[in-house]
C-alpha positions in Angstrom: -11.0 -9.1 3.0 -12.7 -5.8 2.4 -13.9 -4.6 -1.0 -13.1 -1.2 -2.5 -15.6 1.4 -1.3 -15.7 0.0 2.2 -14.0 1.8 5.0 -12.3 0.3 8.0 -13.9 0.5 11.4 -12.7 3.6 13.4 -9.5 3.1 15.2 -8.4 0.1 13.3 -5.4 -0.9 11.1 -6.0 -1.0 7.4 -3.5 -2.6 5.0 -4.1 -1.7 1.3 -2.5 -3.5 -1.6 -2.6 -1.4 -4.8 -2.2 -2.8 -8.3 -3.4 -4.4 -11.5 -2.9 -8.1 -11.7 -2.8 -8.0 -15.5 0.2 -5.6 -15.6 2.9 -8.0 -14.3 4.9 -6.3 -11.5 2.1 -3.8 -10.9 0.4 -6.6 -9.0 3.0 -6.6 -6.3 0.8 -4.8 -3.7 -2.1 -7.2 -4.4 0.1 -10.2 -4.0 1.5 -8.9 -0.6 -2.0 -8.3 0.8 -3.3 -11.7 -0.4 -0.4 -13.3 1.5 -1.3 -11.2 4.5 -5.0 -12.2 4.4 -3.9 -15.8 5.0 -2.1 -14.7 8.2 -3.8 -15.0 11.6 -1.3 -12.5 13.2 -2.7 -9.2 14.4 -6.0 -7.5 14.1 -6.2 -5.7 10.8 -8.3 -5.2 7.7 -6.9 -6.1 4.3 -8.1 -4.3 1.1 -7.2 -4.9 -2.5 -7.4 -1.7 -4.5 -6.9 -0.3 -8.0 -5.3 2.9 -6.7 -8.0 5.5 -7.5 -7.2 8.4 -5.2 -10.8 9.4 -4.2 -11.7 5.8 -3.4 -8.5 5.4 -1.4 -9.3 8.5 0.7 -12.8 7.0 1.4 -11.3 3.7 2.4 -8.8 5.0 4.9 -10.9 7.9 6.4 -11.6 6.2 9.7 -8.4 4.2 10.2 -5.9 4.9 12.9 -3.0 3.2 11.0 -2.8 2.7 7.3 -0.1 0.7 5.5 -0.1 0.8 1.7 1.8 -1.6 -0.5 2.3 -0.6 -4.2 4.7 -1.2 -7.1 7.0 1.7 -7.9 9.2 3.0 -10.7 11.9 5.2 -9.3 14.9 4.0 -11.2 16.2 1.8 -8.4 17.1 -1.8 -8.9 14.1 -4.1 -9.4 13.0 -5.7 -6.2 14.3 -2.8 -4.0 11.9 -2.1 -1.2 11.2 1.5 -0.3 9.5 2.5 3.0 8.0 6.0 3.6 6.3 7.3 6.8 3.9 9.7 5.1 2.5 10.8 8.4 5.8 12.5 9.2 6.9 14.0 5.8 5.7 14.9 2.4 5.3 12.0 0.0 8.2 11.4 -2.4 6.1 11.7 -5.6 9.2 10.9 -7.8 9.2 7.3 -6.5 5.6 6.7 -7.3 5.6 8.1 -10.8 3.9 6.4 -13.7 0.5 5.9 -12.1 -2.3 5.1 -14.6 -4.7 7.2 -12.5 -5.3 10.9 -12.9 -5.8 11.2 -9.1 -3.4 8.7 -7.6 -2.0 7.6 -4.3 0.4 10.5 -4.2 -2.3 13.1 -4.7 -4.7 11.3 -2.3 -2.1 11.3 0.5 -1.2 14.9 0.0 -4.8 16.1 -0.3 -5.7 14.2 2.8 -2.8 15.9 4.6 -3.9 19.3 3.4 -7.5 18.6 4.6 -6.2 17.3 7.9 -7.7 13.9 7.1 -4.6 11.8 6.8 -4.7 9.0 9.4 -2.2 9.5 12.2 0.0 6.6 11.2 0.5 6.2 7.5 3.2 4.0 6.0 3.8 3.2 2.4 5.9 0.3 1.1 6.9 0.5 -2.6 8.4 -2.5 -4.4 10.5 -1.4 -7.3 9.1 -3.1 -10.4 10.9 -4.2 -13.6 8.1 -5.2 -15.9 4.7 -3.3 -16.1 3.7 -4.6 -19.6 0.4 -6.5 -20.1 0.5 -10.0 -18.7 0.5 -11.9 -15.5 3.1 -13.0 -13.1 5.8 -11.0 -11.2 9.4 -10.6 -12.3 11.9 -12.7 -10.3 13.1 -9.7 -8.4 9.7 -8.5 -7.3 8.6 -12.1 -6.5 11.6 -12.4 -4.1 10.7 -9.1 -2.4 7.1 -10.0 -1.7 7.7 -12.3 1.4 10.1 -9.6 2.9 7.5 -6.9 2.5 4.7 -9.1 3.9 6.9 -9.8 7.0 7.7 -6.1 7.4 4.0 -5.2 7.1 3.2 -7.8 9.8 5.8 -6.2 12.0 4.2 -2.7 11.4 0.7 -4.3 12.2 2.0 -5.6 15.5 3.5 -2.2 16.4 0.2 -0.5 15.4 -1.9 -2.9 17.4 0.2 -2.1 20.6 -0.4 1.6 20.0 -4.2 1.1 19.8 -4.7 -0.9 23.0 
């Protein structure tokens, strides 16, 4: 598993889990990538990240395919899984509102797009959270969504691997 500040080797697939494990459902992205790091399927790099936009841009700068998993607050039912192909369309900032970072994932994606530095394949999975208060452990709804998102990311990784070779 890579550490924040490291970039992925050029042409590779990077899966980033964003979150804070001490803010309950905000840990969803971290839990998904921890689950993926145990998988032997596909050739990809896994990174746990706090979500700082500048550090995210540095991490994905050489990747061909990036898949980000994060908790979201859009008003949908807790546990709802959102999927966005950010390489094809502007990022739906209203879904990823409430970030604790001044320069967040949304801004990092859009700045990368503006600077023509967004990786060619950029997918974001958002898991709708219910509880972002201090504490540990996911809500039941988010916990149930984690295996589904991990499976969907593995499917994306397999598809991304076939594009690269």
